[in-house]
N, C-alpha and C positions, 0 to 999 in steps of 0.2 A: 504493500500500500504506500509506504514511504517512498519507494522507488518511482511509482507512478506519479505521485505528487511532484517529486523533483523533476521528472521528465516533462510534465505538463508546464511547470514553471519555466523550465529552460526553453520549451517551444514558444511560450508566450513572450519571453524576453527576446528571442530570436525574431519572431514576427514583428514585435514592436520596433526593433532596430531596423528591419527592412522597411517598414512603413515610414520611419523617420527619414531614412536615406532617400526613399522614393519621393517623399514630400519636399525634400530640398532640391531635387533636380527638376526644375520647371523648364519646359521647352518654350523659349521665347517666341518661336514661330507660331505657337498655338494660342498665345495670350490675346486677349481682347485689346483693341486700341486704348481703352481706358487704363488697363493694367500696364501696358507698355508706357503710356504717358506718366504713370505714377513711378515707373522705374527709371525715367530719364533723370540724370544727375545734373545739377547746376553747380559747377565748380570751376576754379581757376587752377591750372597746372603749369609748372615752370616749363615743361617740354612743349606745351601747346598754348602759349600765352594769348593767342588771338581767338581761341575757342572757349566757350563757356558752357555749352549744352552737350551732353554725351548720352546717347541711347545705350541700352544694354547690348552686350556683344552677341553676335551671331557666330556660329562655329560650324566648320566642316572639317572632315578628316578622312585620310586614305591610308591604308596599311602599306608599309614599305618593308621589304625583306632585309635590306642592309640596316644595321642598328636595331633591327627587330622592334620597330616602333611605328609611329604614325606621322605622316606629313599633315600639318594642320594649318588652317587659316582662320583667324579670328578677325571679325570686322564689325564696324559700328558706324552709325551716322553721328556727325558732330556739327555744331553750328556756333557762330559768334554770338555775342550778347544780344545784339539787335539784328534780327533776321526776318523782319516783317515784310519787306518789299518783294514783289514777284520777280524783280530783276536781280535780286541779291545773289551773287555767285559765291558767297562765303561758306555755303554748306559743303561738308566734306564727307567722304567715305574713308575712314581710317582703316588700314589693312595691316595685319601683323601675320607674316607667313613664316612657319618653321618647316624645314624640309631637309631631306638627305639626298646624297648623290651628286650630280653635277650642279654647279652654280647656275641659278636661273637669272633671266633678265626680264623682270617684270617692267615692261615699257609702256604698254597700252591697255586700254579697256575697250573691248568691242561691245557696243551697246546693242539692244534688241532691234533698233532701227537701222542696223548695219553701219552706223557711224563709229568712228574710232577716236578715242581721246587719250592723250598722254597722261601718265601718272607722274606724281611728284615723289621723288625718292627722299627719305629722311635718314635711314641708317641701314647699313649692311654689316652683319657680324658673322664670322666663322666661329662657331661654338665649339666644335671638336672634330678632329680627323682621326681615322683609324684604318688599319689594314686588315682585310678579311681573307682568311684561308691563305695567307702569305702571298696573295696575288692581287687582290682588288683594294685600291686605296679609295676611301670615300670620306666625305665630310658632312657635318650637320651645319646648316646655315639658318640665319634669321634675317628676314628683310622686312623693314617697316616703310610703308609708303602710303600715299593717299590719292584720291581722285576728287577733283573739284566738281561740285554740282550746284546748280542754281535752284532757287525755290520753284521755278516753273518746271524743272526736271521732276521734282518730288510731287508737285501738284498733278502732273500728267500721270504719275505712277500711283496715285492714291487708290485707284480701282484695281489695276492688274498687277501692281508691284513693279519692281525694277530688277531686270536680269542683265548680267554682263559677263563677259569672258575675259579673264586676265591672259595676256599674251605678250610675246616678244615679236621681233621682226620675222622669226622663223618657226616659232613653236607656240602652241596653245597650252595653257595651264588650267587653272581652276575656273569653274563656272560659279559665280556668286549670285544669290538671289535675295532680295529684300522683299518680304511679303507685304501685301497692301496694308494689313493691320498694323505692321511694324511702322510703316511710313506714316499712316494716319495718326498713330499714337505719338510719334516723334513730332510731327507738325503741331499736334494739339498741345504738347508740352511747351514747344518753343513759342507758340502764340500766347501762352499764359503769361501775364504780366508779373505774377508773383514767382520769384525764384524758389526752387525746391532745395531744402537743406540736404546735405550729404547724409546718407544713412549708414 
């Protein structure tokens, strides 16, 4: 009887732990515009002094065999303090890419209307290099860059979202998408006159 009681207590504790972890992992893509607006931060950062509004991060990843890990891209919308006019081009898509293998050249973003825009590079780091099976040398890299967007770009993407392909002169890389609810929530937050405190 005592064994059954202890086993049931252990099962309950295990289930509670799983539920707590599951509750912490909220998929931003599935949140309502209001929930996303509530998650937008109003802060000033030394590395981005001209930006004040930061949306929650979106994330994609692909498994790689070298280094036995994942290539990841984290990206988010950001805006300056005053971003009200439709012609304002101060909106940005901030992109943080971690990858292994050959160094990439993130130079352009191909938009869904087939136009191409240059990206702005901020920082490139070689994080670690290693030799595999005494034959293959490979490195882990981190690239931080951004894409300038106008308010009208985001207004046009309110309904269908924004899709783009990161690319170089010779190679295509990741496809990024910003869902319509994400864009709606971000615009709602930046239109709000009251700054949101950091949580």
